[in-house]
MARLUMTI-972646 format. One record per residue (C-alpha): residue number from 1; residue in one letter; chain; x, y, z. Coordinates in steps of 0.25 Angstrom, whole numbers, padded with zeros to 4 digits. Example, Ala and Ser with C-alpha at 12.3 -4.5 7.8 and 13.67 -1.06 7.14 Angstrom:
<recs>
<rec><num>1</num><residu>A</residu><chaine>A</chaine><xx>0049</xx><yy>-0018</yy><zz>0031</zz></rec>
<rec><num>2</num><residu>S</residu><chaine>A</chaine><xx>0055</xx><yy>-0004</yy><zz>0029</zz></rec>
</recs>
This chain:
<recs>
<rec><num>1</num><residu>M</residu><chaine>A</chaine><xx>-0045</xx><yy>0052</yy><zz>0032</zz></rec>
<rec><num>2</num><residu>I</residu><chaine>A</chaine><xx>-0040</xx><yy>0039</yy><zz>0027</zz></rec>
<rec><num>3</num><residu>D</residu><chaine>A</chaine><xx>-0050</xx><yy>0029</yy><zz>0022</zz></rec>
<rec><num>4</num><residu>K</residu><chaine>A</chaine><xx>-0049</xx><yy>0015</yy><zz>0028</zz></rec>
<rec><num>5</num><residu>Y</residu><chaine>A</chaine><xx>-0044</xx><yy>0008</yy><zz>0016</zz></rec>
<rec><num>6</num><residu>T</residu><chaine>A</chaine><xx>-0033</xx><yy>0019</yy><zz>0014</zz></rec>
<rec><num>7</num><residu>Q</residu><chaine>A</chaine><xx>-0030</xx><yy>0016</yy><zz>0029</zz></rec>
<rec><num>8</num><residu>K</residu><chaine>A</chaine><xx>-0029</xx><yy>0001</yy><zz>0027</zz></rec>
<rec><num>9</num><residu>F</residu><chaine>A</chaine><xx>-0020</xx><yy>0003</yy><zz>0015</zz></rec>
<rec><num>10</num><residu>S</residu><chaine>A</chaine><xx>-0011</xx><yy>0012</yy><zz>0022</zz></rec>
<rec><num>11</num><residu>K</residu><chaine>A</chaine><xx>-0010</xx><yy>0003</yy><zz>0034</zz></rec>
<rec><num>12</num><residu>R</residu><chaine>A</chaine><xx>-0007</xx><yy>-0009</yy><zz>0026</zz></rec>
<rec><num>13</num><residu>F</residu><chaine>A</chaine><xx>0003</xx><yy>-0002</yy><zz>0016</zz></rec>
<rec><num>14</num><residu>T</residu><chaine>A</chaine><xx>0011</xx><yy>0003</yy><zz>0028</zz></rec>
<rec><num>15</num><residu>K</residu><chaine>A</chaine><xx>0012</xx><yy>-0011</yy><zz>0033</zz></rec>
<rec><num>16</num><residu>L</residu><chaine>A</chaine><xx>0017</xx><yy>-0016</yy><zz>0020</zz></rec>
<rec><num>17</num><residu>L</residu><chaine>A</chaine><xx>0027</xx><yy>-0005</yy><zz>0019</zz></rec>
<rec><num>18</num><residu>K</residu><chaine>A</chaine><xx>0032</xx><yy>-0008</yy><zz>0033</zz></rec>
<rec><num>19</num><residu>N</residu><chaine>A</chaine><xx>0034</xx><yy>-0023</yy><zz>0030</zz></rec>
<rec><num>20</num><residu>S</residu><chaine>A</chaine><xx>0040</xx><yy>-0020</yy><zz>0016</zz></rec>
<rec><num>21</num><residu>D</residu><chaine>A</chaine><xx>0054</xx><yy>-0018</yy><zz>0012</zz></rec>
<rec><num>22</num><residu>L</residu><chaine>A</chaine><xx>0050</xx><yy>-0008</yy><zz>0002</zz></rec>
<rec><num>23</num><residu>T</residu><chaine>A</chaine><xx>0052</xx><yy>0007</yy><zz>0004</zz></rec>
<rec><num>24</num><residu>Y</residu><chaine>A</chaine><xx>0041</xx><yy>0017</yy><zz>0001</zz></rec>
<rec><num>25</num><residu>G</residu><chaine>A</chaine><xx>0050</xx><yy>0021</yy><zz>-0011</zz></rec>
<rec><num>26</num><residu>E</residu><chaine>A</chaine><xx>0051</xx><yy>0007</yy><zz>-0017</zz></rec>
<rec><num>27</num><residu>I</residu><chaine>A</chaine><xx>0036</xx><yy>0005</yy><zz>-0016</zz></rec>
<rec><num>28</num><residu>A</residu><chaine>A</chaine><xx>0033</xx><yy>0019</yy><zz>-0022</zz></rec>
<rec><num>29</num><residu>K</residu><chaine>A</chaine><xx>0042</xx><yy>0014</yy><zz>-0034</zz></rec>
<rec><num>30</num><residu>K</residu><chaine>A</chaine><xx>0035</xx><yy>0001</yy><zz>-0035</zz></rec>
<rec><num>31</num><residu>L</residu><chaine>A</chaine><xx>0022</xx><yy>0009</yy><zz>-0036</zz></rec>
<rec><num>32</num><residu>G</residu><chaine>A</chaine><xx>0028</xx><yy>0019</yy><zz>-0046</zz></rec>
<rec><num>33</num><residu>L</residu><chaine>A</chaine><xx>0027</xx><yy>0030</yy><zz>-0037</zz></rec>
<rec><num>34</num><residu>K</residu><chaine>A</chaine><xx>0037</xx><yy>0042</yy><zz>-0037</zz></rec>
<rec><num>35</num><residu>S</residu><chaine>A</chaine><xx>0036</xx><yy>0044</yy><zz>-0022</zz></rec>
<rec><num>36</num><residu>K</residu><chaine>A</chaine><xx>0037</xx><yy>0036</yy><zz>-0010</zz></rec>
<rec><num>37</num><residu>S</residu><chaine>A</chaine><xx>0029</xx><yy>0046</yy><zz>-0002</zz></rec>
<rec><num>38</num><residu>T</residu><chaine>A</chaine><xx>0016</xx><yy>0040</yy><zz>-0009</zz></rec>
<rec><num>39</num><residu>I</residu><chaine>A</chaine><xx>0019</xx><yy>0027</yy><zz>-0002</zz></rec>
<rec><num>40</num><residu>C</residu><chaine>A</chaine><xx>0019</xx><yy>0034</yy><zz>0011</zz></rec>
<rec><num>41</num><residu>K</residu><chaine>A</chaine><xx>0006</xx><yy>0041</yy><zz>0008</zz></rec>
<rec><num>42</num><residu>Y</residu><chaine>A</chaine><xx>0000</xx><yy>0027</yy><zz>0004</zz></rec>
<rec><num>43</num><residu>A</residu><chaine>A</chaine><xx>0005</xx><yy>0022</yy><zz>0018</zz></rec>
<rec><num>44</num><residu>N</residu><chaine>A</chaine><xx>0000</xx><yy>0033</yy><zz>0026</zz></rec>
<rec><num>45</num><residu>G</residu><chaine>A</chaine><xx>-0014</xx><yy>0033</yy><zz>0018</zz></rec>
<rec><num>46</num><residu>S</residu><chaine>A</chaine><xx>-0012</xx><yy>0048</yy><zz>0014</zz></rec>
<rec><num>47</num><residu>I</residu><chaine>A</chaine><xx>-0015</xx><yy>0044</yy><zz>-0001</zz></rec>
<rec><num>48</num><residu>T</residu><chaine>A</chaine><xx>-0025</xx><yy>0034</yy><zz>-0007</zz></rec>
<rec><num>49</num><residu>V</residu><chaine>A</chaine><xx>-0018</xx><yy>0022</yy><zz>-0014</zz></rec>
<rec><num>50</num><residu>T</residu><chaine>A</chaine><xx>-0024</xx><yy>0018</yy><zz>-0028</zz></rec>
<rec><num>51</num><residu>V</residu><chaine>A</chaine><xx>-0028</xx><yy>0004</yy><zz>-0030</zz></rec>
<rec><num>52</num><residu>S</residu><chaine>A</chaine><xx>-0017</xx><yy>0002</yy><zz>-0040</zz></rec>
<rec><num>53</num><residu>T</residu><chaine>A</chaine><xx>-0007</xx><yy>0006</yy><zz>-0030</zz></rec>
<rec><num>54</num><residu>I</residu><chaine>A</chaine><xx>-0013</xx><yy>-0003</yy><zz>-0019</zz></rec>
<rec><num>55</num><residu>V</residu><chaine>A</chaine><xx>-0012</xx><yy>-0015</yy><zz>-0030</zz></rec>
<rec><num>56</num><residu>K</residu><chaine>A</chaine><xx>0003</xx><yy>-0011</yy><zz>-0032</zz></rec>
<rec><num>57</num><residu>L</residu><chaine>A</chaine><xx>0006</xx><yy>-0010</yy><zz>-0018</zz></rec>
<rec><num>58</num><residu>A</residu><chaine>A</chaine><xx>0000</xx><yy>-0024</yy><zz>-0015</zz></rec>
<rec><num>59</num><residu>K</residu><chaine>A</chaine><xx>0009</xx><yy>-0030</yy><zz>-0025</zz></rec>
<rec><num>60</num><residu>I</residu><chaine>A</chaine><xx>0021</xx><yy>-0024</yy><zz>-0019</zz></rec>
<rec><num>61</num><residu>F</residu><chaine>A</chaine><xx>0018</xx><yy>-0029</yy><zz>-0006</zz></rec>
<rec><num>62</num><residu>D</residu><chaine>A</chaine><xx>0011</xx><yy>-0042</yy><zz>-0010</zz></rec>
<rec><num>63</num><residu>V</residu><chaine>A</chaine><xx>-0002</xx><yy>-0039</yy><zz>-0003</zz></rec>
<rec><num>64</num><residu>S</residu><chaine>A</chaine><xx>-0017</xx><yy>-0039</yy><zz>-0008</zz></rec>
<rec><num>65</num><residu>P</residu><chaine>A</chaine><xx>-0021</xx><yy>-0025</yy><zz>-0014</zz></rec>
<rec><num>66</num><residu>I</residu><chaine>A</chaine><xx>-0034</xx><yy>-0027</yy><zz>-0007</zz></rec>
<rec><num>67</num><residu>W</residu><chaine>A</chaine><xx>-0028</xx><yy>-0029</yy><zz>0006</zz></rec>
<rec><num>68</num><residu>L</residu><chaine>A</chaine><xx>-0018</xx><yy>-0017</yy><zz>0004</zz></rec>
<rec><num>69</num><residu>A</residu><chaine>A</chaine><xx>-0030</xx><yy>-0008</yy><zz>0000</zz></rec>
<rec><num>70</num><residu>G</residu><chaine>A</chaine><xx>-0037</xx><yy>-0012</yy><zz>0014</zz></rec>
<rec><num>71</num><residu>L</residu><chaine>A</chaine><xx>-0048</xx><yy>-0020</yy><zz>0008</zz></rec>
<rec><num>72</num><residu>D</residu><chaine>A</chaine><xx>-0044</xx><yy>-0033</yy><zz>0013</zz></rec>
<rec><num>73</num><residu>D</residu><chaine>A</chaine><xx>-0037</xx><yy>-0039</yy><zz>0025</zz></rec>
<rec><num>74</num><residu>K</residu><chaine>A</chaine><xx>-0029</xx><yy>-0050</yy><zz>0017</zz></rec>
<rec><num>75</num><residu>S</residu><chaine>A</chaine><xx>-0015</xx><yy>-0045</yy><zz>0013</zz></rec>
<rec><num>76</num><residu>S</residu><chaine>A</chaine><xx>-0010</xx><yy>-0056</yy><zz>0005</zz></rec>
<rec><num>77</num><residu>T</residu><chaine>A</chaine><xx>-0012</xx><yy>-0057</yy><zz>-0010</zz></rec>
<rec><num>78</num><residu>K</residu><chaine>A</chaine><xx>-0012</xx><yy>-0072</yy><zz>-0008</zz></rec>
<rec><num>79</num><residu>D</residu><chaine>A</chaine><xx>-0025</xx><yy>-0074</yy><zz>0000</zz></rec>
</recs>
């Protein structure tokens, strides 16, 4: 069973992916991952994302890491 924060992260991350021009492979490379399959697992919630990865992803997509983690409803880092 997926906890509510993993579910929120997964939903928000998937939305960011759909609205981005970046491929799974490009994101994996920016995170220093060898496989784009990890990005798929983050998107579907099958693995838990570390705090450091959430921070890196938030920087890539220019959103708040707190929002991406599912802890806040404000997505902008500028709020």
